[in-house]
N, C-alpha and C positions, 0 to 999 in steps of 0.2 A: 190216144197213146200213153202208155207210161211217161211221166213226166222226166226221168232218170233218161228213159230209152231217146225221148224228144230232144233230151238236150243231147246226147251225145250224136243223136244225128244229125242235127245244124252245127255240131263242131267237126262232123266228118264232111261234113258241107264246105266249112269253110276253110281249114284247112290244106286242101288242092286252089282255094284261091289265092293264097298265102304262095301255096308251089309255082303257081303260075306267073306271080308277081316278078318284074325284073329286077327286083332289088335280090330277092330269094338268088337268081344266078347268080348277081354279082358279087353274094355272099359265098357263095359256090366256087366261084373262082378265087377268091382272096384264099379259100380253103384249097383249094389246089397248090396256090404259090406257097403257102406253109408249107405242104408237106414235098412240095419240090425242093423248096430249100436244103428240107430234114434229108432226100433222097442224094442232095449234092455235096452234103455232109458227110453221109456216110462214104460216097464215091472219093472222098479225097481224103477222109480218115481210112478206110479197108479197101479202098479200088473195087467196091460194087455194091449195091442195095440190099437191104434186108427183103425190103416191099417195095414193088410197085408205085408210086403215088395216084393213081387212076384207082387201083383198087384199096389202097387207105380212103378215097375221095367217097368212091362209093359204099364203103363201112362208115364212113362219119355220115352220108346221107339217110342211109336207110336207120340207124339210131338216132339220129337229129330229127326223122318227122315220129317215130314211136316218142322220143320227146316231150318232141310240141305238143300232141294229141295228151301224154299224161300232163303236161304243164298246166293247158288247156282248160283241162277238167279240175284239176284243182284249183285256178283262177274263176272258173265260173260256181264254182262249190262254197269258194270266201266269197264273193263279189267284188270283187277287187276290178275298181273302177282307172281307167287312166286319168281321166279326170280331172283336170288338176294335181294330176301327182306331179308337177314340175319336173319332166323329163327334158322338155326344153332346156332348163338349167343345168340338168344333170350332164347331161351330153360333152357341153363344153369344158366342163367343169372337170369330167372323167380323164378329157385329150390332155388339158394340163396338167393333172397330175401321172399322167405315163409320161411324164418331161423328168418328172424325180424319179420315180421307179416303175417298170413293164408293170408289173402287178397290179399297180395302185386304178391300172383304169378299170377295175372291177369296180360295181355299182354301189357296193356295201361305204367306200370312202364318198366317193359324189354323193349318193342319196343321204349319210351319215350328214355332212358337213350342209348341205342343203336345207336337213331338216334343222339339224342346230339353229341354222342361221336365221330359218322361217318362224322357229320359237320363239327365240330370243329377240328379233328384232322386228320380224312381221315381215320380211321383205327377204326372200320372196316368197308371194304366199301361197302355199303347195299345200295341199291336204297331205302330212304326216304319215297318217296310218297307214293311207291308200300307199303313200310311196313305196314307203318300208315294208308292207307286204308284198310290193312287185317286185321288190330287192331278195324275199325271203322265197318267194315261188323259184322266181329264177334260178336261185342257188338249190333251190329242192330239184329244182329239173337238172341244174349240173353235178351234184352229189348220184344221181339217178344212172347218167351217164356217164359218169365217171366210173363208178362199180364194175355197168357191164360192158365198158368198151376203152376204160381211159389204158388198158395196161396193152390193146389191139399196140397201137402203134409209138412204144417203146424201142427208140435206137439204142444199140449198143456203143460205148463210148470206153475211152481211156480219161480218165479223170483225175488231176493231180490236185492231191489233198497235201495240206501241210505237214500232218503228224505222220503220215504212212507213206509218202511219196506215191505213185503213178498205183493206181488200182482198177480194176474194172468196175463199170456200174453201165446205168441206162438213163439217157434222157426221155424223159416221158412227156411228149406234145402231142394233142391230142386237141381236134377242133371240130364244132358243130354245125351244119346251119338249119336252125328250130323254125320251124315255120307253127308261128301261136294263134290259138284266139285271145285276142283282150276285148276288156269291156269297155265301151264307153257309156254315157249317159245324155238323151233326148228328152225335150218336153212334149209328150204327145206321144203317139204313135204315128211314124210315118205311112202314106199308103203306099199300100200294096207288102208290108211287112207282117209276118203272121209272128203274133204274139203267143209267149207262156208263160200263162197264172203259177209264180212262183208261191214259196207255200210263208207264212207269217214272219217265221225267223229269220229269213234270208231278206238279207244279203248281211253274212255274218261284221264280216269290216262295213262299218256302217259311212257313207259318205258324210263329209264335213260338210253343214251350213245348208244341207238341203233337205225338202221336205220329199219323202219317201213317195208319198201319194201321187205326187205331180209326175215325177219322171218314169221312162222309160230305161234301161238300160239294153244296148244294140250289141253285138257278137262282130266284132272286126279284123278280120286275118290279118296278122301280121308277120315279119322276118325278125329274128334275135340270134346273134352270131354265139355261140358260145365254145371258151375253150378253156384247157389243164394243162398246167404245165408242172412238173415236178421232177426232182433226180431222184432214182433208187439203188443205193449203195450196201446197206444193209440186206435189205429182201429183196425178192424177187420182184419185178416191176407189176402182177397183178396183184400180189400180198400186199404191198405199196398204195396201191391204188382203191384197194377197197378198203383200206384204212382210213384212208382220208375220204372217201365217201363215207364213210360213217361218221364221220367228228364231221361233216359238211352236212350232210342231214337234222347230225342235231344242234349245228349251228344254226341252220334256217329255221327251223320248227322254232327254236324258238323267237327268230327275229318277228316268226308268223303269228307267235302268239301276242309278244309284247304288240305288232301291231292291233289285233281283232281288243288286248285289253284297250292299247290305245285310241281304240273308235270310240271307247267307253268312258272311261279316264283319262283326264290329260296328262296326269303325271308319268303314265307309261309311255305317251310322245318321247317322253324325256331318254326314256329307256329304253325305247327300242334307236333311237337317232343316236345313242352313243355307243349300243351294245354294236351295233352293226358293222364300223370300222375298228371296234375296240376289240372286238371276237374275231375279225375275221383275221387281221393282224399278229392277234393269241396264235389262230390254228400255226400262223407259216412260221413261228419261232420255235412253237413246239416242235414241230415237223422236222424242220433243219437241225433242231439242236438232238432229237432223237438219231437222226443219220448220223450225228457227228460224234454222238457217247457210244455207238454200238461198232460193231465190228464188219466192217466190210464180208460181205460174201467171197469177192471176187480178188483177192489179195494172191499175189507172190507167193505159190510153196516154199518148201523148203527144197524137195526133189521135182522133178516133173517140172511140165505146162499144163494152167491151169485153163480150161473152156471157159471162154464168155458168151459164147453165143454160138447157136448150130445152127445152118441154114434148111430150111423147109427143103423136105428131099434128097437132101445130102446125102453121102455115103455113111457122115457118121450118125446122122438121126437113123436111117437105115438100122444100124449097126444097134442103135438105142443108146447112143451117148449123150448125153444130158450138157446144161450148163451147169458148170460149178464140179464137173467131174475136172479130177487129173489125170492125163497120161501118162503113162510110167516108161512104155518099151511098144514100139513097135517094128515085128518080126524080130526081137530076139535085143533089138538094139536098144539101150539106153535113148529115153528124151528128155534135155535137158533146159534143152532152147529151142528158137524157129527153125535155128541154124542147123541142126539135127533131123527137124524135119524136112527141111528141104534137101538135104544130104539123101536122106530114102527116098524125097519122089524123085530127085535126079536116078534116080537106078530104074524106074518106071516095077516097081513090081508086078505082077498081074494078080496075087495075092499077099493078102496082110495078115496081120492077128497084132490084137493091141493087148496089153496089160493097162489097166486104167483103174483107180480108185475112184468111189463114187462119190459128192455132195455127205454120203453118213459115213462115210471111211469104209466101205464095201468092195472088197477087191471083187472085181470083174475083168473078163477076158470077151473079145469081141473078135471077130473075121470075117470078111468078105474077100468075094472073090471078083477083081475088076478084069475081066474078057473083052474086046479083044484087047484093047488098046494099053491095058495098064496103068496104076494109081498117077494120078494125076492132082485132087485134091481130096482130104477130107469132109471140106465144106464147112469149117469154122472159126472163131475167132478166137485165137489166145493171146492170154497175158502175159505182154514182152516185160522180159526181167531187165534190157535197157530201158531208161526213163528217159531216154534222147527218145522219144516220140511226140507225135501229134495227140495234145491231150488240153481236157480241159481245165483251167483252175477252179476250185472250188470256193468260194466266197462269199460270206455273208452277203445279205443284203436285207433290207428292211427298212421302215419310217425310222425306228429308234435309233438303228446303227446309223445313219446316215444325219440325224439331229446329233450323236453323238460325234460322230466326226466334223463337223461345224465349228461344237464347242474348244471341241480338242485338239483341232488345227493349230501346229505351228506359225507363229509369226514369222513372214521372211525375213531375212537377214538384209 
């Protein structure tokens, strides 16, 4: 059998083992709980949910399995081993960092800190290139999942901005249970294990302090949980998430590159260890700065009412109305706020025609017959003109700002 096909075969055999691992179902349940919280948030803010939590979980499950397969191929191709990677130190530190800020649970921070301590003080003793390569691969898989599915679970929300007041936006929160194949190192070939002869250039990530002639690599099914959180104000969620994915794949590529070099040149171990947390924090800062400096898409218009979200299979969707469009009038009556829309609904017309302006400033007309029950709902979320609504405060976060707050905090009198 061809070497590549044989490796793919073993990966395909291993991933189902990870799926049937009880821990995988625990992760899947946690994903469901997260999406249920999102649904409860939507119900509280709008009175309905945009997507059923079970549907979101099903989507995340399919993409997670796909991401795990791709990630397993990268891990095997690089020869990344968890032997000596120090994950036993990384996990507790990641949980402690989460107390400072939720986004610090990312392995870029804990992995970078553990690696720096290992390089400077010799404790804990970890394989720095292997650990940082694993961090890079996890982010590469995350970028792939964000690019293809990060926007699917975006929730509309009213966001209170310091400069612009209440605007419309989207809270992007996606979670994926990811079944992986990781590599571990053993001495000798265990009985009943089929061996594959790898080429001389493999592994690309060379394990530290081991003679490769005396070891073999074993495939081990594991489960990972990946997540993505962001806010889309100035772009549609799919554009925001795809831009984030592009930046993240560039970041992960550099982490993997520095790890490969670090397995051969000692200097690049330091580069990889420092680049991971600093580069990741920089991505977050740049992303938030772009959102603050650009004009939001869903602001209050000078006339009419702007649409933030259109429900699936709703009358508005069937009429071709899209998020960002501005409704000018319904049945010849001007619509300048939500109350105007309620007054029209109270008449229960069986036929309506809508004049609206698209997000590209094109005037359009749509109509629909509501027979026999009359007009009940367009199935849209509108940007409110009254700021006294449930909204989320848009505040900056990040390590640099938190440190700055500590040193600039005024002493109590």
